[in-house]
C-alpha positions as CSV (number, residue, x, y, z in Angstrom):
1,X,8.3,-90.3,58.0
2,X,10.4,-86.6,58.1
3,X,11.4,-85.5,54.7
4,X,14.7,-85.8,53.8
5,X,18.2,-84.1,51.5
6,X,21.1,-84.1,51.7
7,X,23.7,-81.4,50.9
8,X,26.5,-83.7,51.4
9,X,28.1,-86.4,53.3
10,X,28.4,-84.4,56.9
11,X,25.2,-82.0,56.6
12,X,21.2,-83.6,55.6
13,X,17.9,-80.8,56.2
14,X,14.7,-82.7,57.7
15,X,11.3,-81.6,57.3
16,X,10.5,-82.6,61.1
17,X,6.9,-80.8,62.0
18,X,6.7,-78.3,59.6
19,X,10.1,-77.7,60.7
20,X,13.2,-77.7,58.5
21,X,16.3,-79.0,61.0
22,X,20.0,-79.5,60.4
23,X,21.3,-82.2,60.8
24,X,25.6,-82.9,61.5
25,X,27.1,-85.6,61.4
26,X,23.6,-86.8,61.6
27,X,23.5,-84.7,65.5
28,X,20.3,-82.4,65.0
29,X,22.3,-79.0,65.0
30,X,20.5,-76.1,67.2
31,X,22.9,-74.0,67.5
32,X,21.2,-71.8,64.5
33,X,18.9,-71.8,61.4
34,X,21.3,-70.4,58.5
35,X,24.7,-69.7,57.5
36,X,24.6,-66.6,54.6
37,X,27.1,-66.4,52.7
38,X,28.9,-63.3,50.3
39,X,31.2,-64.9,47.9
40,X,31.7,-64.2,43.8
41,X,30.5,-67.1,42.0
42,X,34.0,-67.5,40.7
43,X,35.3,-68.4,43.9
44,X,32.7,-70.2,45.5
45,X,35.2,-73.9,44.9
46,X,37.9,-72.7,46.3
47,X,36.4,-71.4,49.3
48,X,33.8,-74.3,49.9
49,X,36.8,-76.6,50.0
50,X,38.6,-74.2,52.6
51,X,35.9,-73.3,54.9
52,X,34.6,-76.6,55.3
53,X,37.9,-78.4,56.3
54,X,38.2,-75.8,58.1
55,X,35.1,-75.4,60.0
56,X,33.6,-79.7,60.4
57,X,36.8,-80.4,61.8
């Protein structure tokens, strides 16, 4: 049974064959392996809500 970590209601990480797989809405995401953001800590909550709402829908 693979190890699983739920990030939020949309994103899940699973360890499969010793590699991390990214799932979005229970569908494997294979386009990229990471997302790098440089956001000041005091703006994370505001940016996170705006970015995720605009990106995932």
